[in-house]
LUMKOLNU-683394 format. One line per 4 residues: number of its first residue (from 1); their letters; for each residue x, y, z of C-alpha. Coordinates in pm, whole numbers. Layout:
NUM = a = X Y Z; ... .
END
This chain:
1 = ldai = 2016 9276 -11286; 2150 9617 -11390; 2323 9821 -11123; 2061 9962 -10891 .
5 = spgs = 2147 10318 -10800; 1965 10635 -10693; 1772 10771 -10991; 1733 10436 -11167 .
9 = tlvh = 1397 10260 -11188; 1279 9907 -11127; 942 9860 -11300; 750 10163 -11165 .
13 = yliv = 971 10215 -10859; 1215 10504 -10861; 1521 10422 -10647; 1590 10695 -10390 .
17 = skig = 1876 10545 -10183; 2023 10222 -10049; 1925 10170 -9686; 2086 9841 -9596 .
21 = eggm = 2202 9496 -9688; 2191 9157 -9525; 2238 8791 -9596; 1944 8777 -9831 .
25 = gevy = 2007 9086 -10036; 1990 9462 -10043; 1725 9704 -9927; 1643 10032 -10102 .
29 = kahd = 1420 10327 -10030; 1210 10387 -10340; 917 10589 -10470; 619 10399 -10608 .
33 = ttld = 528 10622 -10904; 192 10451 -10960; 55 10494 -10608; 271 10794 -10517 .
37 = rtva = 413 10658 -10193; 751 10574 -10044; 831 10203 -10011; 1123 9979 -9919 .
41 = lkvl = 1240 9732 -10185; 1418 9417 -10070; 1610 9275 -10365; 1717 8912 -10336 .
45 = sphl = 2084 8845 -10418; 2101 8694 -10769; 2325 8406 -10653; 2049 8295 -10415 .
49 = frnq = 1802 8314 -10697; 1984 8025 -10868; 1916 7808 -10565; 1563 7664 -10593 .
53 = eflq = 1531 7593 -10223; 1619 7951 -10134; 1384 8088 -10391; 1108 7874 -10249 .
57 = rfrv = 1192 7998 -9900; 1180 8357 -10019; 837 8305 -10172; 720 8155 -9846 .
61 = eaqa = 862 8456 -9666; 653 8677 -9888; 335 8477 -9834; 393 8459 -9459 .
65 = qarl = 454 8830 -9435; 163 8922 -9658; -71 8738 -9420; 67 8930 -9127 .
69 = ngpn = -70 9279 -9162; -93 9451 -8825; 28 9769 -8657; 336 9603 -8504 .
73 = ivtl = 457 9424 -8817; 618 9578 -9126; 361 9536 -9405; 445 9359 -9729 .
77 = hsmf = 271 9525 -10024; 373 9301 -10312; 643 9096 -10482; 771 9079 -10839 .
81 = evsg = 1041 8911 -11044; 1290 9115 -11239; 1569 8985 -11468; 1709 8705 -11257 .
85 = slvl = 1599 8829 -10918; 1302 8864 -10686; 1191 9187 -10519; 972 9238 -10213 .
89 = vmey = 789 9569 -10188; 747 9664 -9824; 615 9942 -9607; 886 10204 -9556 .
93 = vegq = 943 10302 -9194; 1165 10581 -9059; 1347 10531 -8734; 1608 10293 -8598 .
97 = tlaq = 1640 9929 -8505; 1666 9827 -8142; 2025 9719 -8222; 2111 10073 -8335 .
101 = rihn = 1937 10219 -8033; 2134 10001 -7786; 2457 10071 -7976; 2400 10450 -7976 .
105 = tgrl = 2257 10514 -7632; 2335 10204 -7428; 2092 9988 -7231; 1723 10079 -7205 .
109 = svgt = 1549 10209 -6895; 1288 9988 -6730; 1009 10201 -6879; 1146 10190 -7233 .
113 = svwv = 1214 9815 -7210; 860 9738 -7101; 718 9968 -7367; 930 9827 -7654 .
117 = feqa = 885 9461 -7569; 518 9462 -7479; 454 9623 -7820; 679 9371 -7994 .
121 = ligv = 487 9092 -7823; 160 9214 -7977; 319 9152 -8318; 460 8817 -8207 .
125 = erah = 124 8709 -8071; -44 8799 -8399; 207 8593 -8596; 170 8298 -8360 .
129 = rmgi = -207 8305 -8388; -160 8269 -8764; 76 7975 -8720; 395 8164 -8798 .
133 = vhrd = 711 8140 -8587; 961 8418 -8656; 1268 8218 -8540; 1506 8513 -8559 .
137 = lkps = 1382 8778 -8314; 1694 8982 -8246; 1755 9355 -8191; 1820 9421 -8563 .
141 = nifi = 1472 9285 -8645; 1287 9509 -8397; 1227 9854 -8537; 1147 10168 -8336 .
145 = tngh = 980 10420 -8566; 1015 10795 -8536; 646 10795 -8443; 725 10574 -8141 .
149 = eikl = 578 10254 -8278; 744 9916 -8258; 747 9707 -8574; 887 9360 -8630 .
153 = mdfg = 1080 9305 -8950; 1200 9011 -9150; 971 8722 -9108; 1226 8605 -9366 .
157 = vaki = 1301 8278 -9206; 958 8239 -9059; 862 7880 -9065; 498 7842 -9148 .
161 = ldnk = 396 7560 -8924; 170 7407 -9185; 450 7398 -9442; 662 7115 -9309 .
165 = eltq = 836 6993 -9623; 1021 7321 -9670; 1251 7322 -9372; 1483 7029 -9372 .
169 = tgsm = 1485 6852 -9038; 1722 7014 -8799; 1807 7307 -9026; 1908 7584 -8791 .
173 = igtl = 1762 7922 -8857; 1833 8214 -8629; 2140 8399 -8516; 2355 8197 -8278 .
177 = myis = 2377 8471 -8014; 1999 8454 -7968; 1905 8103 -8083; 1694 7873 -7864 .
181 = peqi = 1831 7544 -7724; 1572 7340 -7913; 1675 7498 -8245; 2036 7400 -8171 .
185 = sgke = 1951 7041 -8087; 1736 7012 -8400; 1419 6942 -8206; 1084 7068 -8328 .
189 = sdfr = 1083 7437 -8235; 748 7599 -8172; 620 7937 -8053; 818 7908 -7732 .
193 = sdiy = 1134 7932 -7940; 1038 8294 -8017; 980 8351 -7643; 1342 8247 -7584 .
197 = tlgi = 1501 8459 -7860; 1295 8760 -7753; 1398 8690 -7392; 1768 8697 -7488 .
201 = tlye = 1702 9023 -7674; 1526 9168 -7367; 1822 9060 -7152; 2059 9247 -7384 .
205 = avvg = 1837 9558 -7392; 1801 9577 -7012; 2150 9464 -6906; 2348 9621 -7189 .
209 = qlpf = 2518 9294 -7285; 2422 8943 -7391; 2399 8665 -7132; 2662 8474 -7328 .
213 = ekkt = 2955 8650 -7496; 3150 8377 -7675; 3421 8341 -7939; 3301 8052 -8152 .
217 = dyey = 2974 7910 -8285; 3030 7596 -8081; 3073 7794 -7757; 2748 7983 -7824 .
221 = mdah = 2556 7663 -7887; 2702 7498 -7580; 2614 7799 -7363; 2250 7809 -7481 .
225 = lhtp = 2220 7438 -7411; 2407 7407 -7079; 2523 7733 -6918; 2290 7910 -6671 .
229 = pprp = 2275 8279 -6771; 2422 8526 -6519; 2147 8701 -6322; 2085 9049 -6466 .
233 = taiq = 2114 9207 -6117; 2464 9058 -6081; 2571 9281 -6371; 2343 9583 -6318 .
237 = adip = 2232 9612 -5957; 1955 9865 -6034; 1741 9624 -6238; 1413 9551 -6053 .
241 = rele = 1388 9192 -5926; 1048 9157 -6094; 1198 9240 -6434; 1487 9002 -6371 .
245 = avil = 1238 8724 -6295; 1053 8788 -6624; 1378 8780 -6825; 1502 8460 -6662 .
249 = kaie = 1168 8285 -6711; 1167 8375 -7082; 1513 8220 -7131; 1468 7894 -6944 .
253 = kdpe = 1644 7609 -7128; 1336 7387 -7123; 1044 7529 -7326; 804 7390 -7062 .
257 = drfq = 953 7627 -6801; 918 7944 -7009; 614 8162 -7067; 396 7935 -7278 .
261 = nale = 279 8208 -7513; 331 8572 -7608; 30 8689 -7406; 171 8542 -7082 .
265 = frsa = 506 8709 -7148; 339 9041 -7230; 114 9035 -6920; 417 8972 -6699 .
269 = likv = 595 9271 -6854; 294 9497 -6808; 284 9396 -6439; 646 9512 -6409 .
273 = gmlh = 538 9836 -6576; 256 9885 -6326; 500 9845 -6038; 790 10051 -6165 .
277 = vkay = 681 10292 -6438; 463 10598 -6373; 323 10599 -6726; 188 10246 -6684 .
281 = rrlk = 31 10335 -6348; -143 10630 -6514; -265 10402 -6791; -407 10164 -6534 .
285 = tmrk = -595 10443 -6355; -732 10573 -6683; -855 10226 -6774; -1011 10179 -6432 .
289 = dkdr = -1200 10508 -6462; -1312 10415 -6813; -1438 10075 -6692; -1620 10242 -6403 .
293 = avls = -1787 10489 -6637; -1897 10204 -6865; -2036 10005 -6574; -2226 10296 -6428 .
END
């Protein structure tokens, strides 16, 4: 693949700037000259392209993401091959990731936490209804747009539940700081695995640090499996007990003890919002009035 730089073109996409890179490749902001719109191009690293299993996984990523159009998920427009590499064409969103937000301004207020995560859970619930587990829900995959929308990115390692032969048994996907105990022990991980990783992310957003800060991969795995997380209020006394209870339930070691689905998790968060956030109380009153009007 020729050097991709601002001003060069890939098929009918004019490269504007590079916006990031990760394990799977590089991401560029580009202009689609055919449809006259701005898009994000995710270009797979050529060395991965030589690996059939990775290529297959990337194609599955594309198919999974293409099925997932919804307001809280970054839309995948199309995919094409170009001299020894694969490119995903995605919706371009302006804003910052939750990771950048925490890094720049510190932990989130109760109101912002509830707002960010209950939105994220709408996206998660949609994916789960379609049989897709994200498996890597961490702050760098949750995007806060300039228009105040929450969008989930990178269903890159999403395991489509009806596509068993692709993921080798016990292959661990997910970043170790956020990974669920069942992913570590190589057990079958289901939707409740996403509840856990999102719970760890919520912990970090609300408390300002992860429940486990370790030095090695082994220590992280051991902590997820065996160490009880410190109570959020032990680190930040001002966190409401109700929010603490929601966080701790989401990150129970045993999937049976967690919220059993995204809707349960989201409802619990909204309850916290009703108790502690004026905006949510206003929303509730507005809805009540609306319901009354409809009934009358």
